[in-house]
N, C-alpha and C positions, 0 to 999 in steps of 0.2 A: 461516723465521719472518719474515713480512712484515706490513706495515701499521702505521699509527701507534698502533693499540691495543696492540701488543706493547711498543713503546717506553714508552707511558704506564703500562702495567702494571708494567714494571720500575722506572720512575722512582718510582711510588707505593710500591713495595715497599722501595726504598732509603730513602725518606723515613720510612716506618714503622719501619724497623730503627733509625734514629737519631732516635727521638721527641724526646729531650731537646734535641738540636741543632736539630731542625726547629722545636720550640716556641719556643726562644730567638730564632731568626732571624725567625720570624713575629712575635713580640712586638716585636723591634727594628724590623722594617719597619713594623708597625702604629703604633708610637710616632712614627716618622719621618713617615709619611703624615699622621697626626693633627696633628702640628706644622705641616706644610705647609698642610693644609686650614684649620686654625684661624687661623694667622697670615695666610694669604691672605684669608680671609673677614674677619678683624679689620681689616686694612689697607683692604680694599675698603669696609667699613662706615664706617671713619674718614674715608676720602676722600670718600665720598658725603655724609657729614655736613658735612664742611668745605665741599664744593662747594655743598651746599644752603644752608648758612648764609651763604656769601659770594656766590655767584652767584645765590642765590635772591632777592636784592634788587637785581639789576642785569641788564642785557642781556648777551648774549654778544658782540655786535658793535654798534658805535655809529658812525653816519655823520653828519658835520657838514660845514659849508662849509669850503673850504681856508683856511688862515691867510693873512691879508693881509700883504703885504710892500711896502717902498718900493723902487722900481726906479730906480737911479742910473746915468745914462749917463756912462761914463768918456770921457776925451778920446781922439780917434782917434790912430793912430800917424802917423809922418811922411808916408807916402804916401796917407793917408786911406783905406786899404783895409780896415782892421779897427777895429771899435768894440766896446767891452766894456760889458755891462750888469751892474751889481752889484745884489744884493738885500740889504736890511737889514731887521731885524725892526721891527715897529711895534706899537703898542697895538691889541689886537683889540676891535672894537666888536661889539655884539650885532646879528646880522643873520640873515636867512633863507637857507635852502638854495634855490638857484635851481631852479625847476621841480620842487619836492619832490613834488607830486602825481603827476607822470609817473614820477619815481624810485620812489615808493612802489609804483605799479602794476607797474613792471618788477621790483622786488625781490620782489613777491608771487609772481612766476612762476619764480623761481630754485629749482632743486632743492636740497634739504638746508636750505633756509631755512624754519623752521616758523612764525615769527610776525614781523610787521613793524608797527611802531607809530610814527607821526610824533608829535613832541613839540615844544612851544615852552616853553623854560625861560629863566629870568633871575633876577637878584637883586632883592630887595625888602625892605621893612620891614613887620613885623606889629606893630600897635599895639593895646593894650587898656588904656585909661586912661593911667596914667603909665608902664606897662611897654612897652618897645620892644625887639624882637628882629629880628636879621637872618635872613632866610629865603630859600629858593630856591623860586620859583614853578614849578610843573610843570603846564603845560596839556596835557591828554591827550584822545585819542579813547578814551573809557572802554572800549568793546568791544574795540578792538585792544590797548590797554595791559594789559588783564586777561590776555591771552595771554602777555605778557612777565612781568608780576608780578601774580599774583592778589591784589591789595591788599584786596579785599573779604573774604578769608579772615582778614585780620589786624585787622579792626575790633573794638575792645574796648568801644566806646561809640557809640551811635547807629547810623547806616547809611552805607554807601558810596554817596554821591550827589553828583555835581558838575554844574554848570550851573544856570541859573535862579537865580543869586545865592547858590549854596551851594558850600561847600568842605569838604575833609577834611584834617585836620592830624595831626601825630604826637603821641604821648603826652607826650614830654619838652617839646615846645613848649607843649602845653596846660598842663602843670604850671608852666612858667616864666611864662606869661601869666595863669595862674589862671582858665582858661576850661574849659567842658565843652560837650558836644553841646547845640545849641540856642542857644548864646550868639552874640553878634555879634563880628566881627573886622574891623578896618580894615587894608587893605593899601595901601601906598604904594611907588611905584617911582621910580627916578632919571629916568625918561622923562616924568614928570609924571602918571602914572596914580594914581588914588586911588579906592578903592571899599570899601564896607562890605558884607561877606558874612556869611551865616549858617553856623555850623559844623554840618554835617550829621552828621559822624562823626569819631571819633578812632581812629587805627591805632597798632599797635606792631609794628615789624618786627624788633625785637631788636638793632638797630644804633643806638647813641645818636646818632651824627651825623645819620642820616636821620630819626630820631624827633624830633630837635630842630630840623630845618631844612625838611623837605619840606612844602609846602602844595600840595595837588592842586586844580586847577580844570578847568573845561571849556576847550578850546582857544580858543574865541572870547573868553572872559573874560580869559585870559592875554594874548591878542593885543592886546586893548584896553588892558590895564594896561601892557604893555610897548611900546605904540605901534608894533606891527608887525602891521598888519591882514593877514589871510590868510597869515601866515607860519608856518614850522616851522623851528626851529633845530637839531633833532636828529632822526634816524630810528634807533630802536632795533630790534635784530633778535635772534632766537634761532635756533640751528641744531641739527641732529640730533646731531652729534658735537662736543661742546664742545672736545675736544682737537685738532680740525682747524679751529678757529675762525680761527686766524691765516691758514691757507691760503685759507679762504673770504673773509676780509677783504681779502687781497691781490687776489683775483679781482674782488671788488666795487669796489675802488678803481680798478682798471684799466678796469672797465666804466663807471663813473659819473664818473671824474675828480674825485672828492670826497675829503675827508679821512676815512679809515676806520680805526678802531682795534678790535682784539679785546681780550677780557678778558685774554688772555695777555700783552699788552703793558702794560696798566694794572695787572695784578696779577702782576708778575714774581716777587715773593717767594713768593706762593702757589703759582705754577706750579713753582718750584724745590723747594718743600717737597713737593709731590705727586710730583714726579719722584724725589726722594730717598727717599720712602717706597716707591715702586715698586721702586727699585733695591735697597733693603734687603730687601724681600720676595723678590726674585729671587735675591739672594745667599744668604739663609737657605735657600731651597728648593734651591739648587745644592749647598750644603755638606751639607744633610741627605740629598739624593739621592746624593751621593758616598759618604757614610757607609753608606747602605743598600747601594749597589753593592759596596763593599769587604766588607761583612758577608756578603753572598750569595756573593761570590767566595771568601772565606776558608773558609766552611762547606763549599762544594762542593769546594774543593781538598783539605780534610781528608777529605771523603767519598771522593775518588778514591784517596787514600793508604790509607784504611781498607779499601776494597773492591777493592784491586788484584787479589787472588786471584780474587774473584768476577767481576771484569771479564774476567780471562784465561779463565776457564771459559766465560763467555758468548761470548767471541770464538771459542773453540775449537769450540763446538757450532753455530756458524753466524751469530752476530750480526755484521753488517758494521760497518765503521768509521762509516758514515753513521748507522746505527741507534744505535750507542753515543753518537755525537755528539748525536743527538736526545734520548736518555735524559736527559742532563745539562742540555740546553737546556730540556726540559720541566720538569725540577725547578726551574730558575731561574724559568721562567714561572709555575709553581704558587706558588713563594715570593712572587713579586711580586703575583700576582692575589689570593691569599687574605690576604696581609699588607696589601695596599692596601684590601681590603674591610673588614678589621678596623680599619685606621686611619681609613677614611672614616666608619665608624659612630662611632668614638671621637671624631673631630674634630667630627662633627655634634652629639654629646652635649655636648662642651665649649662649642660655640656656643650650644646650648640652655640650658646652665647659666648662661652669661654673660648671655644675653638675659632669663632668668627671675629670676636671683638677683644679677645684677651691679649696678653703680651706676646703670644706666639713663640714662647720658649719651647713648647712641645705640644704634641697633639694628643687629645684624650680620646681613645677609642671607646665605643659603646658596644658591648657584646650583648646580643639579643638574649643570650642565656642568663645574663645578669638581671634583665628586666623580668624574665620568666621566673627566675629564682626568687626575686623580691616579691612578685605577685603571689607565688605559692606560699612563701614564708609568712607574708602578711595575712593571707587567708587562714592558714593554720593557727597563727597567733590569735586571730579573731575568734576562731572556734574554741581554742583552749581558754582564752580569757573569758568567754561566755559560759564556760562550764559551771562555775560556782553560782552565778545568778540563775542559770538554767536549772540547776539542781534545786535551788531554793524555790523557784517558781513551781517546779514539778511536785514539790512536797508540801505545798500549801494545802491546808484543810479547806475544802470547798465551802463549808458552812461558815467557818471563821472568816474566810476571805470575802464572802458576800456581805457579812455583817460589817466589814471594814468601811469606815467612812473617811 
């Protein structure tokens, strides 16, 4: 008796004879896989929502001019052979990035950098009658900036239009100043800039600090108000893989010799939370997988004991040790395969129920690769879990097994 078909036939026959045990282990595997699929999808959806809400209002990497320091020349030693230069912090003035146009063009060519946007930003006051608010001027190249932050999608009143004496402000700032689209707004800076602009639109990013402070202008308008003609104080960038932004930032810093920070540095607490969520998901999956493996191993071990006489007869009529080993490995694989399919469908149904009838706080995506990975992992788990019972069955002595009552 040769061929994998023989081993498969025997494995299926053993499973049919123990229908209740087979059904229970399949349900157990299905529940385990459903938990893994649902929890993994839930955490992924939650992380995507957090990232979208947090990083959706900022760039992944920010380049600016290096900090200015005071260089203090210390006294030389006795033989005048060594001199020490000390650095001390100093107040940072608003200044442009040197050769920012060339830097912008170089950054455009870097792989994995998806968008590059030069910005000139600085503090100012927004005045409307007696109302006075501290704001942050953000002078942008509209086309480039929209690739970083599609602000036009967040306009709730008016239109997104900067330049030619027009500006766009946040909803909270509009409330505090008592203005709406079409009204005039006076902007004053510490550099002596003073200009009256028309409010073309009002945006709402959903972040109170930004909605209360950001005032968008054309770069030339901001340069004039901040008395930095032809300047850019910041270059914002986005990258393809946000979790490798720190590596990309280090590379850009070495390439440009400028101050470069990634979102992972400026949002350390957020990064820690995301990593903790991922660790929790992995731990849950590991313990559920371990439970599934122990369940399969215990069921097949009981099956070996229950079918000792049958195994002995099969060995006596010509079934080899390798074939008997395959019989129980096939059983483990079938448990894993069909249990994971049951669990995958159940997990998908749980996600659908959450998305359809849940609180609607965020959407849980279901990646087909997650279902495929769960199926492959469960099948491999089944095979590995069956290895010990399979080895035991393969090494039973036929004569002793037939005598078993």
